[in-house]
N, CA, C and O atoms as a GROMACS GRO file, in nm:
protein
  584
    1MET      N    1   9.252 -10.401   8.399
    1MET     CA    2   9.107 -10.390   8.413
    1MET      C    3   9.074 -10.380   8.562
    1MET      O    4   9.121 -10.460   8.642
    2THR      N    5   8.993 -10.282   8.597
    2THR     CA    6   8.957 -10.264   8.737
    2THR      C    7   8.846 -10.360   8.775
    2THR      O    8   8.779 -10.419   8.690
    3ASP      N    9   8.830 -10.376   8.906
    3ASP     CA   10   8.724 -10.465   8.953
    3ASP      C   11   8.588 -10.418   8.905
    3ASP      O   12   8.502 -10.500   8.871
    4ARG      N   13   8.568 -10.286   8.902
    4ARG     CA   14   8.439 -10.232   8.859
    4ARG      C   15   8.413 -10.262   8.712
    4ARG      O   16   8.302 -10.302   8.677
    5SER      N   17   8.513 -10.244   8.626
    5SER     CA   18   8.491 -10.270   8.484
    5SER      C   19   8.476 -10.420   8.458
    5SER      O   20   8.402 -10.460   8.368
    6LEU      N   21   8.546 -10.503   8.536
    6LEU     CA   22   8.529 -10.648   8.523
    6LEU      C   23   8.386 -10.688   8.559
    6LEU      O   24   8.324 -10.767   8.488
    7LEU      N   25   8.335 -10.633   8.669
    7LEU     CA   26   8.197 -10.665   8.709
    7LEU      C   27   8.097 -10.613   8.606
    7LEU      O   28   7.997 -10.679   8.578
    8SER      N   29   8.125 -10.497   8.550
    8SER     CA   30   8.036 -10.443   8.447
    8SER      C   31   8.036 -10.534   8.325
    8SER      O   32   7.930 -10.560   8.268
    9GLY      N   33   8.153 -10.582   8.285
    9GLY     CA   34   8.162 -10.672   8.171
    9GLY      C   35   8.089 -10.803   8.196
    9GLY      O   36   8.019 -10.854   8.108
   10VAL      N   37   8.105 -10.858   8.316
   10VAL     CA   38   8.034 -10.981   8.352
   10VAL      C   39   7.884 -10.956   8.353
   10VAL      O   40   7.806 -11.040   8.306
   11GLY      N   41   7.842 -10.842   8.404
   11GLY     CA   42   7.700 -10.808   8.405
   11GLY      C   43   7.642 -10.797   8.266
   11GLY      O   44   7.530 -10.840   8.242
   12ASP      N   45   7.719 -10.740   8.172
   12ASP     CA   46   7.671 -10.730   8.034
   12ASP      C   47   7.657 -10.868   7.970
   12ASP      O   48   7.563 -10.892   7.895
   13VAL      N   49   7.751 -10.956   7.999
   13VAL     CA   50   7.745 -11.092   7.943
   13VAL      C   51   7.627 -11.169   8.002
   13VAL      O   52   7.556 -11.240   7.930
   14THR      N   53   7.606 -11.156   8.133
   14THR     CA   54   7.494 -11.230   8.195
   14THR      C   55   7.360 -11.173   8.150
   14THR      O   56   7.262 -11.247   8.139
   15THR      N   57   7.354 -11.043   8.125
   15THR     CA   58   7.231 -10.984   8.072
   15THR      C   59   7.203 -11.038   7.932
   15THR      O   60   7.089 -11.071   7.900
   16LEU      N   61   7.306 -11.047   7.850
   16LEU     CA   62   7.291 -11.105   7.717
   16LEU      C   63   7.243 -11.250   7.727
   16LEU      O   64   7.150 -11.290   7.656
   17LEU      N   65   7.305 -11.328   7.814
   17LEU     CA   66   7.265 -11.467   7.832
   17LEU      C   67   7.119 -11.477   7.876
   17LEU      O   68   7.043 -11.558   7.823
   18ALA      N   69   7.079 -11.394   7.971
   18ALA     CA   70   6.940 -11.396   8.019
   18ALA      C   71   6.844 -11.358   7.907
   18ALA      O   72   6.739 -11.420   7.891
   19ARG      N   73   6.879 -11.254   7.830
   19ARG     CA   74   6.793 -11.214   7.718
   19ARG      C   75   6.778 -11.328   7.619
   19ARG      O   76   6.668 -11.353   7.568
   20MET      N   77   6.887 -11.397   7.591
   20MET     CA   78   6.882 -11.508   7.494
   20MET      C   79   6.794 -11.622   7.545
   20MET      O   80   6.712 -11.675   7.471
   21VAL      N   81   6.811 -11.659   7.671
   21VAL     CA   82   6.734 -11.771   7.727
   21VAL      C   83   6.585 -11.737   7.731
   21VAL      O   84   6.502 -11.816   7.688
   22VAL      N   85   6.552 -11.620   7.784
   22VAL     CA   86   6.411 -11.581   7.795
   22VAL      C   87   6.350 -11.562   7.656
   22VAL      O   88   6.236 -11.600   7.633
   23GLY      N   89   6.427 -11.503   7.565
   23GLY     CA   90   6.378 -11.486   7.429
   23GLY      C   91   6.348 -11.619   7.362
   23GLY      O   92   6.247 -11.633   7.294
   24VAL      N   93   6.437 -11.716   7.380
   24VAL     CA   94   6.414 -11.850   7.322
   24VAL      C   95   6.288 -11.914   7.381
   24VAL      O   96   6.213 -11.979   7.309
   25VAL      N   97   6.265 -11.895   7.509
   25VAL     CA   98   6.144 -11.950   7.571
   25VAL      C   99   6.020 -11.888   7.506
   25VAL      O  100   5.925 -11.959   7.474
   26PHE      N  101   6.021 -11.756   7.487
   26PHE     CA  102   5.904 -11.692   7.425
   26PHE      C  103   5.886 -11.738   7.280
   26PHE      O  104   5.774 -11.767   7.238
   27VAL      N  105   5.995 -11.744   7.204
   27VAL     CA  106   5.984 -11.789   7.065
   27VAL      C  107   5.933 -11.933   7.059
   27VAL      O  108   5.850 -11.966   6.975
   28SER      N  109   5.983 -12.018   7.149
   28SER     CA  110   5.939 -12.158   7.146
   28SER      C  111   5.793 -12.174   7.187
   28SER      O  112   5.729 -12.272   7.148
   29HIS      N  113   5.740 -12.081   7.264
   29HIS     CA  114   5.597 -12.085   7.297
   29HIS      C  115   5.512 -12.017   7.190
   29HIS      O  116   5.396 -12.053   7.171
   30GLY      N  117   5.569 -11.921   7.121
   30GLY     CA  118   5.494 -11.849   7.018
   30GLY      C  119   5.491 -11.920   6.884
   30GLY      O  120   5.395 -11.906   6.808
   31TRP      N  121   5.596 -11.998   6.854
   31TRP     CA  122   5.604 -12.064   6.724
   31TRP      C  123   5.486 -12.158   6.698
   31TRP      O  124   5.429 -12.154   6.590
   32PRO      N  125   5.448 -12.244   6.794
   32PRO     CA  126   5.331 -12.329   6.768
   32PRO      C  127   5.204 -12.248   6.744
   32PRO      O  128   5.118 -12.288   6.666
   33LYS      N  129   5.191 -12.135   6.812
   33LYS     CA  130   5.075 -12.048   6.787
   33LYS      C  131   5.077 -11.998   6.644
   33LYS      O  132   4.975 -11.995   6.576
   34ALA      N  133   5.196 -11.957   6.598
   34ALA     CA  134   5.210 -11.901   6.462
   34ALA      C  135   5.187 -12.006   6.355
   34ALA      O  136   5.134 -11.974   6.248
   35THR      N  137   5.224 -12.129   6.380
   35THR     CA  138   5.210 -12.234   6.278
   35THR      C  139   5.072 -12.299   6.278
   35THR      O  140   5.039 -12.374   6.185
   36ASP      N  141   4.991 -12.273   6.380
   36ASP     CA  142   4.855 -12.326   6.385
   36ASP      C  143   4.761 -12.217   6.437
   36ASP      O  144   4.705 -12.228   6.546
   37LEU      N  145   4.745 -12.113   6.358
   37LEU     CA  146   4.662 -12.000   6.401
   37LEU      C  147   4.517 -12.040   6.425
   37LEU      O  148   4.453 -11.989   6.517
   38ASP      N  149   4.465 -12.131   6.342
   38ASP     CA  150   4.325 -12.174   6.362
   38ASP      C  151   4.308 -12.246   6.495
   38ASP      O  152   4.214 -12.219   6.569
   39GLY      N  153   4.399 -12.338   6.524
   39GLY     CA  154   4.393 -12.410   6.651
   39GLY      C  155   4.412 -12.316   6.770
   39GLY      O  156   4.346 -12.330   6.873
   40THR      N  157   4.504 -12.221   6.754
   40THR     CA  158   4.526 -12.122   6.860
   40THR      C  159   4.400 -12.038   6.881
   40THR      O  160   4.361 -12.011   6.994
   41ALA      N  161   4.339 -11.996   6.771
   41ALA     CA  162   4.216 -11.915   6.780
   41ALA      C  163   4.105 -11.994   6.849
   41ALA      O  164   4.030 -11.938   6.929
   42GLN      N  165   4.092 -12.123   6.819
   42GLN     CA  166   3.992 -12.205   6.885
   42GLN      C  167   4.019 -12.215   7.035
   42GLN      O  168   3.927 -12.205   7.117
   43GLY      N  169   4.145 -12.233   7.071
   43GLY     CA  170   4.182 -12.237   7.212
   43GLY      C  171   4.155 -12.104   7.281
   43GLY      O  172   4.106 -12.101   7.393
   44PHE      N  173   4.187 -11.995   7.212
   44PHE     CA  174   4.161 -11.862   7.269
   44PHE      C  175   4.011 -11.840   7.286
   44PHE      O  176   3.968 -11.783   7.386
   45ALA      N  177   3.931 -11.884   7.188
   45ALA     CA  178   3.785 -11.868   7.198
   45ALA      C  179   3.732 -11.945   7.318
   45ALA      O  180   3.643 -11.896   7.388
   46SER      N  181   3.786 -12.064   7.343
   46SER     CA  182   3.738 -12.143   7.456
   46SER      C  183   3.774 -12.078   7.591
   46SER      O  184   3.710 -12.104   7.692
   47LEU      N  185   3.876 -11.994   7.590
   47LEU     CA  186   3.915 -11.921   7.712
   47LEU      C  187   3.838 -11.789   7.727
   47LEU      O  188   3.851 -11.720   7.828
   48GLY      N  189   3.758 -11.755   7.626
   48GLY     CA  190   3.682 -11.630   7.631
   48GLY      C  191   3.761 -11.508   7.588
   48GLY      O  192   3.725 -11.395   7.620
   49ILE      N  193   3.869 -11.530   7.516
   49ILE     CA  194   3.951 -11.418   7.469
   49ILE      C  195   3.878 -11.353   7.353
   49ILE      O  196   3.840 -11.421   7.257
   50PRO      N  197   3.856 -11.221   7.360
   50PRO     CA  198   3.783 -11.154   7.252
   50PRO      C  199   3.861 -11.158   7.119
   50PRO      O  200   3.984 -11.164   7.117
   51PHE      N  201   3.787 -11.154   7.010
   51PHE     CA  202   3.845 -11.156   6.875
   51PHE      C  203   3.953 -11.264   6.864
   51PHE      O  204   4.070 -11.233   6.841
   52PRO      N  205   3.915 -11.390   6.879
   52PRO     CA  206   4.016 -11.497   6.889
   52PRO      C  207   4.109 -11.509   6.769
   52PRO      O  208   4.227 -11.537   6.786
   53GLN      N  209   4.058 -11.487   6.647
   53GLN     CA  210   4.146 -11.496   6.529
   53GLN      C  211   4.254 -11.387   6.536
   53GLN      O  212   4.372 -11.414   6.519
   54PHE      N  213   4.211 -11.263   6.560
   54PHE     CA  214   4.305 -11.152   6.570
   54PHE      C  215   4.398 -11.170   6.689
   54PHE      O  216   4.518 -11.145   6.679
   55SER      N  217   4.343 -11.214   6.801
   55SER     CA  218   4.423 -11.233   6.922
   55SER      C  219   4.528 -11.342   6.903
   55SER      O  220   4.639 -11.331   6.954
   56ALA      N  221   4.493 -11.448   6.830
   56ALA     CA  222   4.589 -11.555   6.802
   56ALA      C  223   4.705 -11.502   6.718
   56ALA      O  224   4.821 -11.530   6.746
   57LEU      N  225   4.672 -11.426   6.615
   57LEU     CA  226   4.776 -11.367   6.530
   57LEU      C  227   4.863 -11.270   6.610
   57LEU      O  228   4.986 -11.274   6.603
   58LEU      N  229   4.798 -11.184   6.687
   58LEU     CA  230   4.872 -11.086   6.767
   58LEU      C  231   4.960 -11.156   6.870
   58LEU      O  232   5.075 -11.117   6.889
   59GLY      N  233   4.906 -11.257   6.936
   59GLY     CA  234   4.984 -11.329   7.037
   59GLY      C  235   5.106 -11.397   6.976
   59GLY      O  236   5.215 -11.393   7.032
   60ALA      N  237   5.086 -11.460   6.861
   60ALA     CA  238   5.198 -11.526   6.793
   60ALA      C  239   5.303 -11.425   6.750
   60ALA      O  240   5.423 -11.447   6.768
   61LEU      N  241   5.258 -11.313   6.694
   61LEU     CA  242   5.352 -11.209   6.651
   61LEU      C  243   5.431 -11.151   6.769
   61LEU      O  244   5.551 -11.129   6.758
   62ILE      N  245   5.363 -11.127   6.879
   62ILE     CA  246   5.431 -11.071   6.995
   62ILE      C  247   5.531 -11.171   7.053
   62ILE      O  248   5.646 -11.136   7.079
   63GLU      N  249   5.488 -11.295   7.072
   63GLU     CA  250   5.579 -11.392   7.134
   63GLU      C  251   5.698 -11.422   7.046
   63GLU      O  252   5.811 -11.429   7.095
   64VAL      N  253   5.676 -11.439   6.916
   64VAL     CA  254   5.789 -11.468   6.826
   64VAL      C  255   5.870 -11.341   6.799
   64VAL      O  256   5.992 -11.340   6.814
   65GLY      N  257   5.801 -11.235   6.760
   65GLY     CA  258   5.871 -11.111   6.723
   65GLY      C  259   5.943 -11.046   6.839
   65GLY      O  260   6.061 -11.012   6.829
   66ALA      N  261   5.873 -11.027   6.949
   66ALA     CA  262   5.936 -10.963   7.065
   66ALA      C  263   6.037 -11.058   7.131
   66ALA      O  264   6.134 -11.012   7.190
   67GLY      N  265   6.014 -11.188   7.120
   67GLY     CA  266   6.113 -11.284   7.170
   67GLY      C  267   6.243 -11.273   7.093
   67GLY      O  268   6.351 -11.272   7.152
   68LEU      N  269   6.234 -11.264   6.960
   68LEU     CA  270   6.352 -11.245   6.876
   68LEU      C  271   6.418 -11.110   6.904
   68LEU      O  272   6.540 -11.099   6.909
   69ALA      N  273   6.336 -11.006   6.922
   69ALA     CA  274   6.390 -10.874   6.954
   69ALA      C  275   6.465 -10.875   7.087
   69ALA      O  276   6.568 -10.810   7.102
   70LEU      N  277   6.414 -10.950   7.182
   70LEU     CA  278   6.481 -10.963   7.311
   70LEU      C  279   6.617 -11.033   7.293
   70LEU      O  280   6.716 -10.992   7.353
   71ILE      N  281   6.620 -11.136   7.211
   71ILE     CA  282   6.744 -11.210   7.188
   71ILE      C  283   6.852 -11.119   7.129
   71ILE      O  284   6.965 -11.117   7.178
   72VAL      N  285   6.818 -11.044   7.026
   72VAL     CA  286   6.919 -10.962   6.958
   72VAL      C  287   6.934 -10.824   7.021
   72VAL      O  288   7.029 -10.751   6.990
   73GLY      N  289   6.844 -10.788   7.108
   73GLY     CA  290   6.854 -10.660   7.176
   73GLY      C  291   6.805 -10.543   7.095
   73GLY      O  292   6.866 -10.436   7.096
   74PHE      N  293   6.695 -10.560   7.025
   74PHE     CA  294   6.639 -10.455   6.941
   74PHE      C  295   6.508 -10.404   7.001
   74PHE      O  296   6.419 -10.482   7.034
   75ALA      N  297   6.496 -10.272   7.015
   75ALA     CA  298   6.375 -10.209   7.070
   75ALA      C  299   6.339 -10.274   7.204
   75ALA      O  300   6.224 -10.311   7.228
   76LEU      N  301   6.439 -10.287   7.289
   76LEU     CA  302   6.423 -10.365   7.412
   76LEU      C  303   6.310 -10.318   7.504
   76LEU      O  304   6.234 -10.403   7.551
   77PRO      N  305   6.296 -10.189   7.532
   77PRO     CA  306   6.184 -10.152   7.620
   77PRO      C  307   6.048 -10.193   7.564
   77PRO      O  308   5.961 -10.240   7.637
   78LEU      N  309   6.030 -10.176   7.433
   78LEU     CA  310   5.904 -10.215   7.371
   78LEU      C  311   5.886 -10.367   7.376
   78LEU      O  312   5.778 -10.416   7.409
   79ALA      N  313   5.991 -10.442   7.344
   79ALA     CA  314   5.985 -10.588   7.348
   79ALA      C  315   5.951 -10.636   7.489
   79ALA      O  316   5.865 -10.722   7.506
   80GLY      N  317   6.019 -10.582   7.589
   80GLY     CA  318   5.993 -10.622   7.727
   80GLY      C  319   5.850 -10.591   7.769
   80GLY      O  320   5.785 -10.673   7.834
   81PHE      N  321   5.802 -10.473   7.731
   81PHE     CA  322   5.665 -10.435   7.766
   81PHE      C  323   5.564 -10.527   7.698
   81PHE      O  324   5.470 -10.573   7.763
   82LEU      N  325   5.583 -10.554   7.569
   82LEU     CA  326   5.488 -10.640   7.497
   82LEU      C  327   5.485 -10.782   7.555
   82LEU      O  328   5.377 -10.841   7.568
   83LEU      N  329   5.600 -10.836   7.589
   83LEU     CA  330   5.604 -10.971   7.645
   83LEU      C  331   5.541 -10.974   7.784
   83LEU      O  332   5.470 -11.070   7.818
   84ALA      N  333   5.564 -10.872   7.864
   84ALA     CA  334   5.500 -10.865   7.996
   84ALA      C  335   5.348 -10.851   7.979
   84ALA      O  336   5.271 -10.910   8.055
   85PHE      N  337   5.305 -10.774   7.880
   85PHE     CA  338   5.164 -10.758   7.848
   85PHE      C  339   5.101 -10.892   7.811
   85PHE      O  340   4.990 -10.924   7.854
   86MET      N  341   5.173 -10.972   7.732
   86MET     CA  342   5.124 -11.105   7.695
   86MET      C  343   5.105 -11.192   7.818
   86MET      O  344   5.005 -11.263   7.830
   87MET      N  345   5.202 -11.188   7.909
   87MET     CA  346   5.193 -11.271   8.029
   87MET      C  347   5.081 -11.223   8.121
   87MET      O  348   5.017 -11.304   8.187
   88ALA      N  349   5.057 -11.093   8.126
   88ALA     CA  350   4.946 -11.041   8.205
   88ALA      C  351   4.813 -11.089   8.147
   88ALA      O  352   4.722 -11.125   8.222
   89ASN      N  353   4.802 -11.091   8.015
   89ASN     CA  354   4.680 -11.141   7.950
   89ASN      C  355   4.664 -11.291   7.971
   89ASN      O  356   4.553 -11.339   7.993
   90ALA      N  357   4.775 -11.365   7.963
   90ALA     CA  358   4.768 -11.509   7.988
   90ALA      C  359   4.720 -11.536   8.130
   90ALA      O  360   4.641 -11.627   8.153
   91TYR      N  361   4.767 -11.456   8.224
   91TYR     CA  362   4.721 -11.472   8.362
   91TYR      C  363   4.571 -11.443   8.371
   91TYR      O  364   4.494 -11.521   8.427
   92TYR      N  365   4.530 -11.330   8.314
   92TYR     CA  366   4.390 -11.289   8.326
   92TYR      C  367   4.295 -11.390   8.262
   92TYR      O  368   4.192 -11.425   8.320
   93PHE      N  369   4.329 -11.437   8.142
   93PHE     CA  370   4.236 -11.524   8.070
   93PHE      C  371   4.249 -11.672   8.104
   93PHE      O  372   4.153 -11.746   8.088
   94ALA      N  373   4.365 -11.716   8.150
   94ALA     CA  374   4.384 -11.860   8.170
   94ALA      C  375   4.418 -11.899   8.313
   94ALA      O  376   4.403 -12.016   8.348
   95HIS      N  377   4.463 -11.805   8.397
   95HIS     CA  378   4.512 -11.845   8.529
   95HIS      C  379   4.456 -11.763   8.645
   95HIS      O  380   4.500 -11.780   8.759
   96LEU      N  381   4.362 -11.676   8.618
   96LEU     CA  382   4.305 -11.593   8.724
   96LEU      C  383   4.248 -11.683   8.834
   96LEU      O  384   4.166 -11.770   8.807
   97GLY      N  385   4.292 -11.661   8.954
   97GLY     CA  386   4.245 -11.740   9.067
   97GLY      C  387   4.328 -11.863   9.097
   97GLY      O  388   4.308 -11.928   9.200
   98ASP      N  389   4.423 -11.898   9.006
   98ASP     CA  390   4.510 -12.012   9.033
   98ASP      C  391   4.603 -11.980   9.150
   98ASP      O  392   4.633 -11.864   9.176
   99PRO      N  393   4.649 -12.083   9.219
   99PRO     CA  394   4.748 -12.058   9.325
   99PRO      C  395   4.882 -12.020   9.262
   99PRO      O  396   4.908 -12.051   9.145
  100LEU      N  397   4.966 -11.954   9.340
  100LEU     CA  398   5.097 -11.913   9.289
  100LEU      C  399   5.178 -12.036   9.247
  100LEU      O  400   5.225 -12.043   9.134
  101VAL      N  401   5.194 -12.131   9.338
  101VAL     CA  402   5.270 -12.251   9.306
  101VAL      C  403   5.181 -12.348   9.230
  101VAL      O  404   5.072 -12.383   9.275
  102GLY      N  405   5.229 -12.391   9.113
  102GLY     CA  406   5.149 -12.481   9.031
  102GLY      C  407   5.043 -12.408   8.952
  102GLY      O  408   4.953 -12.471   8.896
  103GLY      N  409   5.052 -12.278   8.948
  103GLY     CA  410   4.952 -12.200   8.876
  103GLY      C  411   5.017 -12.101   8.781
  103GLY      O  412   5.047 -12.135   8.666
  104PHE      N  413   5.039 -11.981   8.828
  104PHE     CA  414   5.083 -11.875   8.738
  104PHE      C  415   5.226 -11.828   8.761
  104PHE      O  416   5.265 -11.724   8.709
  105GLU      N  417   5.305 -11.903   8.839
  105GLU     CA  418   5.442 -11.856   8.869
  105GLU      C  419   5.529 -11.845   8.744
  105GLU      O  420   5.612 -11.755   8.736
  106PHE      N  421   5.512 -11.933   8.647
  106PHE     CA  422   5.590 -11.928   8.524
  106PHE      C  423   5.560 -11.799   8.448
  106PHE      O  424   5.652 -11.733   8.398
  107LEU      N  425   5.432 -11.763   8.439
  107LEU     CA  426   5.393 -11.637   8.372
  107LEU      C  427   5.451 -11.517   8.445
  107LEU      O  428   5.500 -11.423   8.383
  108LEU      N  429   5.445 -11.521   8.576
  108LEU     CA  430   5.496 -11.411   8.658
  108LEU      C  431   5.645 -11.392   8.636
  108LEU      O  432   5.692 -11.280   8.616
  109VAL      N  433   5.720 -11.501   8.641
  109VAL     CA  434   5.865 -11.493   8.622
  109VAL      C  435   5.899 -11.447   8.481
  109VAL      O  436   5.984 -11.359   8.464
  110LEU      N  437   5.835 -11.504   8.380
  110LEU     CA  438   5.864 -11.464   8.242
  110LEU      C  439   5.829 -11.318   8.217
  110LEU      O  440   5.907 -11.245   8.156
  111GLY      N  441   5.712 -11.275   8.262
  111GLY     CA  442   5.670 -11.136   8.239
  111GLY      C  443   5.761 -11.037   8.309
  111GLY      O  444   5.803 -10.939   8.247
  112ALA      N  445   5.792 -11.061   8.436
  112ALA     CA  446   5.878 -10.968   8.510
  112ALA      C  447   6.020 -10.968   8.454
  112ALA      O  448   6.083 -10.863   8.445
  113THR      N  449   6.070 -11.083   8.416
  113THR     CA  450   6.205 -11.092   8.360
  113THR      C  451   6.213 -11.022   8.226
  113THR      O  452   6.308 -10.948   8.200
  114ALA      N  453   6.115 -11.043   8.139
  114ALA     CA  454   6.115 -10.976   8.009
  114ALA      C  455   6.110 -10.825   8.026
  114ALA      O  456   6.180 -10.751   7.957
  115LEU      N  457   6.028 -10.779   8.119
  115LEU     CA  458   6.018 -10.635   8.143
  115LEU      C  459   6.151 -10.580   8.196
  115LEU      O  460   6.198 -10.476   8.149
  116ALA      N  461   6.210 -10.648   8.292
  116ALA     CA  462   6.338 -10.602   8.348
  116ALA      C  463   6.448 -10.603   8.243
  116ALA      O  464   6.525 -10.507   8.233
  117LEU      N  465   6.456 -10.709   8.164
  117LEU     CA  466   6.559 -10.716   8.061
  117LEU      C  467   6.535 -10.613   7.951
  117LEU      O  468   6.630 -10.563   7.891
  118GLY      N  469   6.409 -10.582   7.925
  118GLY     CA  470   6.378 -10.480   7.827
  118GLY      C  471   6.430 -10.343   7.865
  118GLY      O  472   6.466 -10.263   7.779
  119PHE      N  473   6.435 -10.317   7.994
  119PHE     CA  474   6.483 -10.186   8.038
  119PHE      C  475   6.628 -10.190   8.083
  119PHE      O  476   6.693 -10.085   8.090
  120ALA      N  477   6.682 -10.309   8.114
  120ALA     CA  478   6.824 -10.319   8.153
  120ALA      C  479   6.912 -10.320   8.029
  120ALA      O  480   7.021 -10.262   8.030
  121GLY      N  481   6.866 -10.383   7.923
  121GLY     CA  482   6.936 -10.382   7.795
  121GLY      C  483   7.067 -10.456   7.793
  121GLY      O  484   7.075 -10.569   7.746
  122GLY      N  485   7.168 -10.391   7.843
  122GLY     CA  486   7.301 -10.449   7.835
  122GLY      C  487   7.380 -10.390   7.720
  122GLY      O  488   7.323 -10.339   7.624
  123ARG      N  489   7.509 -10.398   7.732
  123ARG     CA  490   7.597 -10.342   7.630
  123ARG      C  491   7.587 -10.418   7.499
  123ARG      O  492   7.603 -10.360   7.392
  124TYR      N  493   7.562 -10.548   7.506
  124TYR     CA  494   7.562 -10.631   7.386
  124TYR      C  495   7.421 -10.643   7.330
  124TYR      O  496   7.354 -10.744   7.346
  125SER      N  497   7.379 -10.536   7.263
  125SER     CA  498   7.246 -10.534   7.203
  125SER      C  499   7.250 -10.446   7.079
  125SER      O  500   7.333 -10.357   7.067
  126LEU      N  501   7.158 -10.473   6.987
  126LEU     CA  502   7.148 -10.388   6.868
  126LEU      C  503   7.109 -10.246   6.905
  126LEU      O  504   7.148 -10.151   6.837
  127ASP      N  505   7.034 -10.230   7.012
  127ASP     CA  506   6.994 -10.096   7.054
  127ASP      C  507   7.114 -10.005   7.077
  127ASP      O  508   7.106  -9.885   7.053
  128ARG      N  509   7.225 -10.061   7.122
  128ARG     CA  510   7.344  -9.980   7.152
  128ARG      C  511   7.404  -9.917   7.028
  128ARG      O  512   7.469  -9.813   7.038
  129VAL      N  513   7.384  -9.977   6.910
  129VAL     CA  514   7.441  -9.920   6.788
  129VAL      C  515   7.338  -9.840   6.708
  129VAL      O  516   7.370  -9.783   6.604
  130MET      N  517   7.217  -9.836   6.757
  130MET     CA  518   7.112  -9.759   6.690
  130MET      C  519   7.118  -9.614   6.737
  130MET      O  520   7.172  -9.587   6.844
  131PRO      N  521   7.064  -9.522   6.660
  131PRO     CA  522   7.069  -9.380   6.701
  131PRO      C  523   7.012  -9.355   6.840
  131PRO      O  524   7.062  -9.269   6.913
  132TRP      N  525   6.907  -9.428   6.878
  132TRP     CA  526   6.848  -9.405   7.010
  132TRP      C  527   6.930  -9.466   7.123
  132TRP      O  528   6.905  -9.437   7.240
  133GLY      N  529   7.028  -9.549   7.091
  133GLY     CA  530   7.108  -9.613   7.193
  133GLY      C  531   7.244  -9.550   7.215
  133GLY      O  532   7.318  -9.590   7.304
  134ARG      N  533   7.277  -9.451   7.134
  134ARG     CA  534   7.406  -9.385   7.146
  134ARG      C  535   7.396  -9.269   7.245
  134ARG      O  536   7.297  -9.196   7.246
  135PRO      N  537   7.499  -9.253   7.328
  135PRO     CA  538   7.497  -9.138   7.418
  135PRO      C  539   7.505  -9.008   7.338
  135PRO      O  540   7.579  -8.999   7.240
  136ARG      N  541   7.430  -8.911   7.380
  136ARG     CA  542   7.429  -8.782   7.312
  136ARG      C  543   7.520  -8.684   7.384
  136ARG      O  544   7.526  -8.682   7.507
  137ARG      N  545   7.589  -8.604   7.309
  137ARG     CA  546   7.674  -8.500   7.367
  137ARG      C  547   7.593  -8.372   7.383
  137ARG      O  548   7.508  -8.339   7.300
  138ARG      N  549   7.621  -8.304   7.489
  138ARG     CA  550   7.560  -8.172   7.506
  138ARG      C  551   7.637  -8.073   7.420
  138ARG      O  552   7.755  -8.094   7.391
  139ALA      N  553   7.572  -7.967   7.381
  139ALA     CA  554   7.636  -7.866   7.298
  139ALA      C  555   7.757  -7.805   7.368
  139ALA      O  556   7.853  -7.763   7.303
  140SER      N  557   7.754  -7.800   7.502
  140SER     CA  558   7.863  -7.738   7.577
  140SER      C  559   7.982  -7.831   7.596
  140SER      O  560   8.088  -7.785   7.639
  141GLU      N  561   7.968  -7.959   7.566
  141GLU     CA  562   8.078  -8.053   7.584
  141GLU      C  563   8.174  -8.043   7.466
  141GLU      O  564   8.130  -8.040   7.351
  142PRO      N  565   8.302  -8.038   7.493
  142PRO     CA  566   8.398  -8.033   7.382
  142PRO      C  567   8.404  -8.168   7.310
  142PRO      O  568   8.389  -8.273   7.372
  143VAL      N  569   8.426  -8.164   7.182
  143VAL     CA  570   8.442  -8.285   7.103
  143VAL      C  571   8.583  -8.334   7.125
  143VAL      O  572   8.678  -8.256   7.110
  144PRO      N  573   8.603  -8.463   7.160
  144PRO     CA  574   8.737  -8.514   7.185
  144PRO      C  575   8.825  -8.502   7.059
  144PRO      O  576   8.778  -8.522   6.947
  145ALA      N  577   8.952  -8.469   7.081
  145ALA     CA  578   9.046  -8.458   6.970
  145ALA      C  579   9.084  -8.597   6.920
  145ALA      O  580   9.090  -8.693   6.998
  146SER      N  581   9.108  -8.608   6.792
  146SER     CA  582   9.143  -8.738   6.734
  146SER      C  583   9.283  -8.778   6.768
  146SER      O  584   9.328  -8.885   6.727
   0.00000   0.00000   0.00000
């Protein structure tokens, strides 16, 4: 194994680990929203979030669903974008004007990390075995002999 392939393998494992950790954080924050939609909607209403019932359901679905998708590596760019979108909304509705330290740094780190992991993917993801994750051959490339 060359140094380059060893580093690539380590990078794929660390990307998987990061996806799992960040995904678990999102699921653990989304699960209470999903199990208490009325309470979440009341909290959202107090923050001035429009359509609080719908927003509570959507927020719970995104945090749990996209968090799970991040963990298993399914539809990663979409999952990363949705989770970053959630963190941007959390900043706008709950932390606008807060200082960086002791304010919105957790949202910033989670949103940026989810977005980066959504586009970095890694070798160990469901996306790699899906039709959209397989490398395509050009018509001019010869098919390898068996």
